[in-house]
C-alpha positions in Angstrom: -8.2 6.1 -20.0 -5.2 8.5 -19.7 -2.6 7.0 -17.5 0.5 9.0 -18.5 3.9 9.0 -16.9 5.1 12.0 -14.9 7.1 14.6 -16.8 10.8 14.7 -16.1 12.2 18.0 -15.0 14.9 19.8 -13.1 15.9 18.4 -9.7 16.0 20.7 -6.7 17.5 20.0 -3.3 15.2 22.3 -1.4 13.1 20.6 1.3 9.7 19.5 0.1 6.8 21.1 2.0 4.3 18.4 3.0 1.2 18.3 5.1 -1.2 15.6 6.3 -4.9 15.5 6.1 -6.5 13.1 8.6 -5.1 11.2 11.5 -7.9 8.5 11.6 -6.2 6.0 9.3 -4.3 3.2 11.2 -1.1 4.1 9.3 -1.3 7.9 9.8 1.1 8.1 12.8 3.7 6.0 11.1 3.6 8.1 7.9 4.0 11.3 9.9 7.0 9.9 11.8 8.6 9.0 8.5 8.1 12.4 7.0 9.4 14.2 10.2 12.5 12.0 10.3 13.3 12.5 6.7 15.8 15.3 5.7 13.8 15.6 2.4 10.7 17.2 4.0 9.4 20.1 6.0 6.1 19.2 7.6 4.0 22.4 7.6 0.8 21.3 9.2 -1.9 18.7 10.0 -5.7 18.7 9.3 -8.1 16.9 11.6 -11.6 18.3 12.0 -12.8 15.5 14.4 -12.1 16.8 17.9 -11.7 13.3 19.4 -9.2 12.2 16.8 -7.3 15.4 17.1 -7.1 15.0 20.9 -5.8 11.4 20.4 -3.3 12.6 17.9 -2.0 15.3 20.2 -1.7 12.8 23.1 0.7 10.5 21.1 3.5 13.1 20.7 3.9 12.2 17.0 2.4 15.6 16.0 4.0 17.7 18.8 4.9 21.2 17.6 2.9 21.0 14.4 0.1 23.4 13.7 -3.4 22.0 13.3 -5.0 23.7 10.3 -8.2 23.6 8.3 -8.0 21.9 4.9 -8.3 25.2 3.2 -5.5 26.7 5.2 -3.2 23.7 4.6 -3.8 23.7 0.8 -3.0 27.4 0.7 0.3 27.2 2.5 2.9 28.9 0.3 5.1 26.4 -1.5 3.1 23.3 -0.4 3.9 20.5 -2.8 2.6 17.3 -1.3 -0.1 16.0 1.1 -0.4 12.7 2.9 -4.1 11.7 2.8 -4.6 9.7 6.0 -8.3 10.1 6.8 -10.6 7.3 7.6 -11.3 5.1 4.6 -14.8 6.6 3.7 -13.1 10.0 3.3 -10.0 9.0 1.4 -11.2 9.6 -2.2 -13.0 12.9 -1.5 -9.9 14.3 0.2 -7.6 12.9 -2.5 -9.6 14.6 -5.3 -9.5 17.9 -3.4 -5.7 17.7 -3.1 -5.2 16.8 -6.8 -7.5 19.6 -7.8 -5.3 22.0 -5.8 -2.3 20.7 -7.8 -0.6 18.8 -5.0 1.2 15.4 -5.2 -0.4 13.0 -2.8 0.4 9.9 -0.7 -3.0 8.1 -0.5 -3.5 5.5 2.1 -5.3 2.3 1.4 -7.6 0.9 0.2 -8.6 3.4 -2.5 -12.2 3.7 -1.5 -15.3 1.7 -2.5 -16.0 3.3 -5.9 -13.7 2.2 -8.7 -15.1 4.9 -11.2 -14.4 7.6 -8.6 -10.8 6.3 -8.1 -10.4 6.2 -11.9 -11.4 9.8 -12.2 -8.8 10.8 -9.6 -6.1 8.8 -11.4 -7.0 10.5 -14.6 -6.9 13.9 -13.0 -3.5 13.1 -11.5 -2.2 11.9 -14.8 -3.4 15.0 -16.7 -1.7 17.3 -14.1 1.5 15.1 -14.0 1.0 14.6 -10.3 2.2 11.7 -8.2 -0.5 9.5 -6.5 1.5 7.2 -4.3 -0.6 4.4 -2.8 0.1 3.4 0.8 0.6 -0.3 0.3 3.1 -1.1 3.1 5.2 -3.8 1.4 6.2 -2.0 -1.9 9.5 -0.9 -0.5 10.1 -3.9 1.8 13.7 -5.0 0.9 12.5 -8.6 0.5 9.9 -7.5 -2.0 12.4 -5.2 -3.8 14.7 -8.2 -4.2 11.8 -10.3 -5.5 11.0 -7.7 -8.1 14.7 -7.7 -9.2 14.8 -11.5 -9.4 11.7 -11.5 -11.6 13.0 -8.7 -13.8 16.2 -10.6 -14.4 14.3 -13.8 -15.1 16.1 -15.8 -12.5 12.9 -17.4 -11.2 11.8 -18.3 -14.7 8.1 -18.0 -15.6 5.9 -17.7 -12.5 3.1 -20.2 -12.3 2.1 -20.0 -8.7 1.9 -17.1 -6.1 0.6 -17.7 -2.6 0.1 -15.0 0.0 -1.1 -14.8 3.6 -1.8 -11.7 5.6 -3.6 -12.2 8.9 -3.7 -11.0 12.6 -5.7 -11.4 15.7 -8.4 -8.8 16.6 -10.4 -8.5 19.7 -14.1 -7.7 19.8 -13.6 -3.9 20.2 -11.3 -3.7 17.2 -13.6 -5.8 15.1 -16.6 -3.5 16.1 -14.7 -0.5 14.6 -14.1 -2.4 11.3 -17.5 -4.2 11.0 -19.4 -1.3 9.3 -16.9 -1.2 6.5 -17.8 -3.4 3.5 -15.5 -6.1 2.2 -14.2 -7.5 5.5 -10.6 -8.4 6.0 -9.9 -8.8 2.3 -10.7 -5.1 1.7 -9.0 -3.9 4.9 -5.9 -6.1 5.0 -5.7 -8.3 1.9 -5.2 -5.3 -0.3 -1.6 -5.1 0.8 -0.7 -8.4 -0.7 -3.1 -8.1 -3.7 -0.8 -5.2 -4.7 2.1 -7.6 -4.7 0.3 -10.3 -6.7 -0.7 -7.7 -9.4 2.9 -6.5 -9.5 4.1 -10.1 -10.2 1.4 -11.4 -12.5 -0.6 -8.4 -13.6 -4.4 -8.0 -13.7 -6.0 -11.4 -13.3 -8.3 -12.9 -15.9 -10.7 -14.0 -13.2 -11.1 -13.6 -9.5 -13.0 -16.1 -7.3 -13.7 -14.7 -3.8 -14.6 -16.8 -0.7 -15.8 -15.2 2.5 -17.0 -16.4 5.9 -17.5 -15.5 9.5 -15.5 -18.0 11.5 -15.1 -16.5 14.9 -17.1 -17.2 18.0 -17.4 -13.4 18.5 -21.0 -12.4 17.8 -20.7 -9.9 14.9 -21.1 -9.9 11.1 -17.5 -9.2 10.1 -16.2 -11.3 7.2 -13.1 -12.5 9.2 -11.9 -15.4 7.2 -11.4 -14.8 3.5 -9.7 -16.2 0.4 -9.4 -15.1 -3.2 -8.1 -17.2 -6.1 -6.8 -15.4 -9.2 -6.6 -17.1 -12.5 -4.1 -16.3 -15.3 -3.4 -18.0 -18.6 -0.5 -20.0 -17.1 -0.6 -19.2 -13.4 -2.8 -19.3 -10.3 -2.5 -17.1 -7.2 -4.2 -17.2 -3.8 -4.7 -14.4 -1.2 -5.6 -15.5 2.3 -6.5 -13.1 5.1 -8.1 -13.5 8.5 -8.3 -11.6 11.8 -8.6 -14.8 13.9 -5.0 -16.0 13.7 -2.9 -16.1 16.8 0.5 -14.4 16.1 -0.6 -13.8 12.5 2.0 -11.2 11.9 4.8 -13.7 12.0 3.1 -16.0 9.4 2.5 -13.2 6.9 4.3 -14.3 3.7 4.5 -14.5 0.0 5.7 -17.5 -2.1 6.5 -17.2 -5.8 7.1 -20.4 -7.7 8.7 -20.0 -11.1 9.9 -22.5 -13.7 13.5 -21.9 -12.6 13.2 -21.2 -8.9 11.1 -20.4 -5.8 11.2 -17.4 -3.5 9.6 -17.5 0.0 9.5 -14.3 2.0 8.4 -14.6 5.7 7.7 -12.6 7.8 7.3 -9.2 6.2 8.0 -7.2 9.3 11.5 -8.7 9.9 12.1 -9.9 6.3 13.9 -13.2 5.8 13.8 -15.0 2.5 14.5 -18.5 1.2 15.6 -18.7 -2.4 15.8 -22.0 -4.2 17.3 -22.0 -7.8 17.5 -24.7 -10.4 20.8 -23.2 -11.6 23.2 -20.7 -10.1 22.4 -17.1 -10.9 24.7 -14.1 -10.2 25.9 -14.3 -6.5 23.2 -17.0 -5.7 24.1 -20.7 -5.9 22.1 -23.6 -7.2 19.7 -25.0 -4.6 18.3 -23.5 -1.4 19.8 -20.5 0.5 18.5 -18.1 3.1 18.7 -14.3 2.7 18.4 -11.8 5.5 17.8 -8.1 5.3 19.1 -5.5 7.8 18.1 -2.0 8.8 14.5 -2.0 7.4 12.2 0.7 8.8 8.7 0.7 7.4 7.7 3.9 5.4 11.2 5.2 5.3 11.8 4.2 1.7 8.3 5.2 0.7 8.8 8.8 1.6 12.3 8.8 0.1 11.0 7.6 -3.2 8.3 10.1 -3.1 10.8 12.9 -2.7 12.9 11.7 -5.7 9.7 11.6 -7.9 8.5 15.0 -6.8 12.0 16.4 -7.6 11.8 14.8 -11.1 14.9 12.7 -10.4 13.0 9.6 -11.5 9.7 8.4 -12.9 7.1 6.4 -11.0 7.7 2.7 -10.4 4.0 2.0 -9.9 1.9 3.3 -12.8 -1.6 4.8 -12.6 -2.7 1.8 -14.5 -1.2 -0.6 -11.9 -3.0 1.2 -9.1 -6.3 1.0 -11.0 -5.8 -2.7 -11.6 -5.0 -3.3 -8.0 -8.1 -1.5 -6.8 -10.3 -3.4 -9.3 -8.8 -6.7 -8.0 -9.2 -5.7 -4.4 -12.9 -5.0 -4.9 -13.5 -8.2 -6.8 -11.6 -10.2 -4.1 -13.8 -8.7 -1.4 -17.0 -9.5 -3.3 -17.7 -5.8 -3.9 -19.0 -4.1 -7.1 -16.6 -2.5 -9.6 -19.1 -0.4 -11.5 
């Protein structure tokens, strides 16, 4: 499995030409807004073959003034360097492979399809061509998560032995009906965001135990109440997700317990953390303290980091191997095959 690092090179300050394929992913509009607001990018066009989705996209104002192109036209725009792949989930991998074959860096929204071997092939191709494949997990650049990674890197929490995550929301019958045909229920659709965090902290689990049920009174077959337990040599982790929770956004959280301290981030959208340390570390005192984060705008730091990587100013923080491990764990957690 060839998961190499990107080659370093000479930085350039020219604007990066980027396009978007698909507007059907729930995060598509937010990603386009981030690219258009960034001084690092020039958005050159959008691809959306579905007339209903295109009509909806045009009505939002997010894509105002941008040309709608065919996939072939976009990939042949002179100087195009990057593509945001924002199709509906069943089309993500096919579109990603086309973009990588065309020599473009990509931002690939989540989750990375239903076929792990297919995703591995795309990662291998990206590695061989030294192209960025940035996954669209929305908490990677959350300032509360960035601080957590720093605390773990410095060893200030000690050795983690417990990670607990929750990511839920409330969905009505119409929203559930759109999601029901997709395998894997809420763990595949939503739990993947926090599975990415758990794998960042503890790595690939030795074993995954998935639990799934339909708990709602709504008459459908959606797996709407799901739990996964990850086993490690000296740690356990849980991922809980549901689409039945009233005001679930505000209870989305991650707790990391280490031998020297505990970190609790909740909620993700307006990040506030509670840090409890056995001993004072750096600017943080012994005992419990609250930490707040100001000025966080989702996706802003994702596109900024993408620009630095494309310009060869830095290497990737999330390796091809990490993204493979996350996708394997997502599929196992959702009770889906990995072969």
